[in-house]
N, C-alpha and C positions, 0 to 999 in steps of 0.2 A: 390098384385097390388099396384102401387104407384098412388095416385089419379090424380096427374097432369102430369104424364109422357107421357100421350096420348097413351101409349102402355102398354100391359102387358109384363113384362120382366122376363127372366129366370135366371138372375144372381143377386146374393145378392150384388154385387159390381156394380150396375147399374148406379151409379152416381147420386143418388137422396138423398136429405137431407130434412127432414120434408115435403115431398111431392113435393119438387121443384127440378128441375134439377140443379146440381151444375154448376155454370157459373163463368166466369172470372171477372164479374162486381159485384159479391157477392150479386146479387139481390135475395131477399127472399120472395117477394110478386108475386104471379102468374100473376096478372093483369099487374104489371109493367114489368114482363118478357115477357108476350104476346105482350105488347105495343112495347117493344124494338125489338122483332122479326118482328113486322109489319113495323116499321121504317126501319129496315135493309133490309127487302124484297123490299120495295119501292126504296131504294137506289140501290139495286142490279139490279132491272129492269132498272133504269135510266142509270146505268153504262154500262150494256151490250147492251142496245138499242142504246146508243151513240157509242159504239164500233162497232156495226154492220153497222152503217152508213158509217164508214170509211174503213172497211176491211171485207173480207169474213171470215167466221168462219168455222173451221172443226168440225163437230158435231160428236165427238167420246166420249168415256168414260172419257178420260182425261179432256175434256171440261166440262162434267157433274160434275165431282169431283171439278173442278175449281170453277164452279158456287156455289156449296155447301159451299166451303171454304170461298168464298167472302161473301156469304149470312150470315153465322153463325159464322165465325171465330172470330168476336169481342166478342162473348159470350161463345163459347164452344171450348175446346181444341181438341175435336174429329171432328171438322168441316173439311170436305174434305177428311175424312178417312172412309174406310168401317167399318161397325159396327163389334164389337167383341162378341156380345151376341145375343141370340135369342129373337125375339119380335113377339107379336101377337096383334090383335086388333079385337074386336067384334067377337070372336071365329074364326078368320082367322089367321092362322100361316103363316108367311112369310118364305122365303128361309132360311134354317138352316145356322147359321154363319159358321159352320165348312166346308160347301160346297160352301161358297160364292165366293171364288177365282175362282173355276171352273165354277160356274154359270155366273160370270161376263165375263170370257173368252168366253163362249158360246154366251152370249148376245152381245159381241162386234162384233162377226161375223154376228149376226142377224141385228145389227144396220147398218153395212156396206151395207147390201143387201136391207135395207128398208128405208134408208134416202130418202125423197121425192126429186125429181129433178124439175128443172124449166119447163121441157117439160111435166110434169105430169098434168093432168086435176084435178079439185077439187075432184072428187070421188076417184081417185087414191091416192091423198094426204091424204084424210080423212082415208082411209083404212090403209095406212102405219102409220099414226100418232096414230091411235087407237091401232094398234098392238104394236108399240114402247111403248106407255103409259102403256099398260097392262102388257107387259113383264117386264118393269122396276118396275111396282107396285108389281109384284110377288116377285121380288128380294128385294125390299125395302133396298137398300144398306147402308143407313145411319141410325144413331141412332135416329135422329129426322129430320124433314123438308123434308121428301121424296116427298110428294105430291106437295108441293110448288116448289121444285127444278125441278121435272119432268114437271110441267106445264110451268114453265119459259123456260125450255129447248125446249119444243114444240113451245112455243110462238116465240122464237128466230128462230127456223127452218122456221116457216111460214113467219116471217118478211123478212128473206133472200130470200124468194120466191115471195115477193111482196104482202103479205097479212098483215092485221092488226093482233095484238095479238088476240088469240082465246078468245071470250067472254064466259068464263066459267059460268058467272052469268046468262046466258039465261036458264040454267037448275037448278032446285031446288037441294039443296045439297043432299037430300035423294036419289034422282034419280042418282046423280053422284056416290054416295057410292054404290048403287045397280049395276051400270054399272061396277064399279071397281071389285065388287064381281063376276059378270058375267065373267069378264076378267080372273079371276083366273082359270076358267074352259075352257079357250080359246074361249069363246063366246064374240066376239068383237062388235057385232051389236049395242048394247046399247051405247057403247062408240063412235062408228062411228056416231050415230045419234046426240050425244051431241056435238061432234067436228064439224060436218057439220052445225049444227044450229048456232054455234058461230063463223064460219069462213067466213070472208069477205075480198075481195080485198081492198088494200089500194087505196083510191081515187087518181086519177092521176091529 
């Protein structure tokens, strides 16, 4: 296990040097790397929320991968690409890399059927978002930055429906992690409660 990779990885060529993910900026200090990712995430939110003000977005897998590349492309060569190695976290194994192509194809169909629509009431939106969140979390398609990319993806979906970004901070991090684990067994209720608690209409 690499101390700062955030995941247990199954490949000796996992792109880690001295406990730090190899990056394009040659950063060798974990706090500096974390700070860089935080700044990049803030910029990514700004970029896409400005974009959504001027045009409708098609929420498909291509867009999810585009978000990830924009977010982490400054730092990592694998940004915007599906991972090539198996990863696990806190005794949770995510979708095996060898089956990821097929899993993503299946998820794309799931996504088409479950993207919330403007006609949906809040309870319907919440159910669909929790399902999308948890299905994507099972896949964990990227080497890093999965949770942040998934949450931004959902925040943009609700923004296009006239809601504010989901206030994920209304739930303690430990409860969010538990809801993610529940979702691995197709129990979406906890995630529904988290999203419902943090979802509010944009003031008119």
